[in-house]
PLY file of the C-alpha trace (Angstrom):
ply
format ascii 1.0
element vertex 234
property float x
property float y
property float z
element edge 233
property int vertex1
property int vertex2
end_header
15.18 36.05 15.88
18.71 37.22 16.42
19.93 40.71 15.55
23.41 42.24 15.16
24.14 45.82 16.28
27.16 47.93 14.57
28.32 51.24 15.23
29.88 53.47 12.44
31.85 56.56 13.17
30.67 59.65 11.43
33.19 61.73 9.40
31.88 64.75 11.18
33.75 65.17 14.78
31.48 64.87 17.81
28.45 63.32 16.16
27.17 60.26 17.95
27.70 56.75 16.37
24.53 55.66 14.24
23.32 52.17 15.27
21.80 49.82 12.76
20.20 46.58 13.36
20.64 43.89 10.63
18.25 40.90 10.65
19.19 37.57 8.80
17.43 36.89 5.27
13.74 36.32 5.88
14.21 32.88 3.88
16.91 31.62 6.20
15.85 28.40 8.14
16.33 28.89 11.88
14.16 25.88 13.13
12.37 23.04 11.81
9.19 21.75 13.61
6.75 18.89 13.06
3.16 18.97 13.99
0.64 16.16 14.39
3.07 13.37 14.88
1.67 10.40 17.23
3.29 7.32 16.07
6.35 8.48 14.28
9.47 10.55 15.76
10.90 13.71 14.37
14.28 11.89 14.35
12.95 9.46 11.99
11.41 12.00 9.63
14.40 14.59 9.50
16.24 12.52 7.03
13.48 12.88 4.52
13.79 16.73 4.64
16.08 18.00 2.03
17.23 21.14 4.09
18.60 21.88 7.40
18.82 24.85 9.70
20.83 27.77 8.20
19.86 26.84 4.63
17.63 29.08 2.40
14.20 28.27 2.25
12.03 28.10 -1.10
8.74 26.83 -2.55
10.74 24.36 -4.40
12.31 23.01 -1.39
8.73 22.98 0.16
7.50 20.94 -2.72
10.19 18.53 -2.57
9.92 18.11 1.12
6.05 17.29 0.82
6.82 14.77 -1.97
9.52 12.97 0.10
7.42 12.79 3.21
4.43 11.48 0.98
6.64 8.55 -0.30
7.19 7.06 3.34
3.53 5.97 3.15
3.01 7.47 6.69
0.97 10.34 6.05
-2.29 11.28 4.20
-1.90 15.11 4.31
1.16 17.26 4.49
1.51 20.99 4.69
4.56 23.42 5.44
4.45 26.86 6.34
7.35 29.45 6.82
6.92 31.31 9.97
9.81 33.87 10.18
12.45 31.17 9.52
10.45 28.66 11.84
9.51 25.66 8.99
6.41 24.33 10.46
5.54 20.78 8.99
1.91 19.62 9.70
0.77 16.27 8.95
-2.04 13.79 9.32
-0.98 10.27 10.05
-2.01 7.47 8.20
-3.61 4.91 10.56
-1.67 1.99 11.87
-2.77 -1.54 11.15
-3.94 -3.22 14.37
-4.85 -6.74 12.75
-5.89 -8.23 9.37
-7.98 -11.11 9.46
-9.26 -13.54 6.67
-12.80 -15.18 6.81
-12.69 -17.92 4.12
-16.46 -18.35 3.45
-17.13 -21.75 1.78
-19.62 -24.51 1.89
-19.20 -27.59 4.14
-16.13 -29.91 3.99
-18.38 -32.83 2.60
-20.11 -30.75 0.28
-16.72 -29.62 -1.20
-15.62 -33.12 -1.20
-18.38 -34.23 -3.39
-17.66 -31.48 -5.75
-13.95 -32.27 -5.43
-13.25 -28.79 -4.51
-10.56 -27.33 -1.84
-9.26 -24.02 -0.71
-7.15 -22.43 -3.17
-5.26 -20.47 -0.66
-4.71 -21.51 2.84
-4.70 -19.16 5.96
-0.84 -19.38 6.06
-0.61 -18.47 2.31
-2.81 -15.57 2.53
-0.81 -14.17 5.55
2.25 -14.45 3.39
0.78 -12.35 0.82
-0.40 -9.95 3.33
3.23 -9.65 4.77
4.70 -9.13 1.29
2.13 -6.20 0.76
3.21 -4.32 3.72
-0.21 -4.79 5.62
0.83 -7.06 8.60
0.08 -5.11 12.18
2.30 -2.36 12.78
2.49 -1.02 9.17
0.66 2.21 8.10
-2.44 1.64 6.24
-3.65 2.94 3.01
-6.61 2.17 1.14
-4.56 1.75 -2.04
-2.39 -0.84 -0.49
-5.51 -2.85 0.49
-6.92 -2.59 -3.06
-3.70 -3.69 -4.69
-3.79 -6.55 -2.36
-7.53 -7.71 -3.32
-6.20 -7.35 -7.09
-3.49 -9.54 -6.29
-5.67 -12.24 -4.88
-8.31 -11.88 -7.71
-5.65 -12.54 -10.26
-4.56 -15.70 -8.17
-8.20 -17.03 -8.26
-9.02 -16.14 -11.71
-5.71 -17.72 -12.86
-6.88 -20.95 -11.11
-10.29 -20.90 -12.75
-12.18 -19.44 -9.92
-14.00 -16.78 -11.98
-16.96 -16.22 -9.62
-14.75 -15.63 -6.65
-16.24 -12.59 -4.39
-14.28 -10.60 -2.01
-15.87 -7.94 0.68
-13.87 -5.93 3.09
-14.52 -3.86 6.37
-12.15 -1.67 8.15
-12.62 0.16 11.42
-10.51 2.75 13.13
-10.37 3.35 16.87
-9.71 6.28 18.88
-5.92 5.54 18.85
-5.76 5.72 15.07
-5.35 2.06 14.55
-7.27 0.39 11.90
-8.84 -3.44 11.84
-9.06 -5.05 8.38
-11.55 -8.06 7.87
-11.38 -9.54 4.43
-14.13 -12.03 3.58
-13.30 -14.39 0.48
-16.13 -16.28 -1.22
-14.02 -18.74 -3.48
-16.98 -20.25 -5.48
-16.66 -23.25 -7.54
-13.88 -23.75 -10.12
-14.73 -23.53 -13.89
-14.96 -27.10 -15.42
-14.90 -28.22 -19.04
-17.99 -29.75 -20.42
-16.96 -30.30 -23.83
-13.52 -29.95 -25.74
-13.39 -30.19 -29.35
-10.79 -29.49 -32.03
-11.55 -28.17 -35.42
-9.61 -27.62 -38.61
-7.28 -30.76 -38.25
-6.63 -32.49 -41.31
-3.70 -34.87 -41.16
-4.58 -36.27 -37.64
-8.07 -37.29 -36.32
-9.74 -35.22 -33.50
-9.35 -38.36 -30.94
-5.74 -38.63 -31.66
-4.92 -34.64 -31.01
-6.89 -34.90 -27.70
-4.72 -37.36 -26.07
-2.04 -34.67 -25.96
-4.12 -32.54 -23.74
-4.04 -33.09 -19.85
-7.31 -31.20 -19.77
-10.68 -31.81 -21.49
-13.85 -33.39 -20.73
-14.39 -35.38 -17.69
-13.24 -38.71 -17.29
-15.53 -41.33 -15.57
-16.72 -40.25 -11.94
-14.32 -41.93 -9.86
-11.45 -41.48 -12.14
-11.90 -37.95 -12.77
-11.92 -37.29 -9.00
-8.11 -38.03 -8.91
-7.37 -36.98 -12.28
-9.31 -33.60 -12.50
-9.24 -33.78 -16.10
-12.18 -31.26 -16.60
-10.84 -28.39 -14.15
-10.28 -25.26 -16.26
-7.54 -22.69 -15.51
-6.87 -19.37 -17.50
0 1
1 2
2 3
3 4
4 5
5 6
6 7
7 8
8 9
9 10
10 11
11 12
12 13
13 14
14 15
15 16
16 17
17 18
18 19
19 20
20 21
21 22
22 23
23 24
24 25
25 26
26 27
27 28
28 29
29 30
30 31
31 32
32 33
33 34
34 35
35 36
36 37
37 38
38 39
39 40
40 41
41 42
42 43
43 44
44 45
45 46
46 47
47 48
48 49
49 50
50 51
51 52
52 53
53 54
54 55
55 56
56 57
57 58
58 59
59 60
60 61
61 62
62 63
63 64
64 65
65 66
66 67
67 68
68 69
69 70
70 71
71 72
72 73
73 74
74 75
75 76
76 77
77 78
78 79
79 80
80 81
81 82
82 83
83 84
84 85
85 86
86 87
87 88
88 89
89 90
90 91
91 92
92 93
93 94
94 95
95 96
96 97
97 98
98 99
99 100
100 101
101 102
102 103
103 104
104 105
105 106
106 107
107 108
108 109
109 110
110 111
111 112
112 113
113 114
114 115
115 116
116 117
117 118
118 119
119 120
120 121
121 122
122 123
123 124
124 125
125 126
126 127
127 128
128 129
129 130
130 131
131 132
132 133
133 134
134 135
135 136
136 137
137 138
138 139
139 140
140 141
141 142
142 143
143 144
144 145
145 146
146 147
147 148
148 149
149 150
150 151
151 152
152 153
153 154
154 155
155 156
156 157
157 158
158 159
159 160
160 161
161 162
162 163
163 164
164 165
165 166
166 167
167 168
168 169
169 170
170 171
171 172
172 173
173 174
174 175
175 176
176 177
177 178
178 179
179 180
180 181
181 182
182 183
183 184
184 185
185 186
186 187
187 188
188 189
189 190
190 191
191 192
192 193
193 194
194 195
195 196
196 197
197 198
198 199
199 200
200 201
201 202
202 203
203 204
204 205
205 206
206 207
207 208
208 209
209 210
210 211
211 212
212 213
213 214
214 215
215 216
216 217
217 218
218 219
219 220
220 221
221 222
222 223
223 224
224 225
225 226
226 227
227 228
228 229
229 230
230 231
231 232
232 233
């Protein structure tokens, strides 16, 4: 640490000058160092640090810095130590996504054809959802982001009447801190309407009112294959 030397003359003749050394205040920031970076550069992160060399360091500044860095989604743990004006910011990086693959587990095409079933979401549509949720290769991975993606997918399947959809996830991290994600989706069968009745109608007959609904009890087998009248969605 730099020091400054000054000489003050004594009022008494012949007395040697007294020398005094002054150090900058203990909380002055002299340097900023990041520890634990592998996939991110210091130049990328310095813009998230709310202080610079020469500023005064405090606990509130430390807390603000930790919050700012956590918001980047790049780290799972952050700690800051002031070592005589050298601010050491230690981080633990989140894994980087290596790949994200879907396994659409379903019955044979002929079996689904007989049941008038088809895949609700194609691989292309699923990949678009992955990209919009920042889970495509190269992005930092957090379990929270994957959980939120699964909630989004469940909502889409439930909204289309696939109430018994099942999803299972598997993640693996390699020695380079890269994570591979495999998500298996068992779509199941869509809920179908077996009986559709209307109660409480006085002015109109039930048959008359049922004609206003596009859904209801299934038509004849061949016709229902095209109309899908008994398909229910929430």
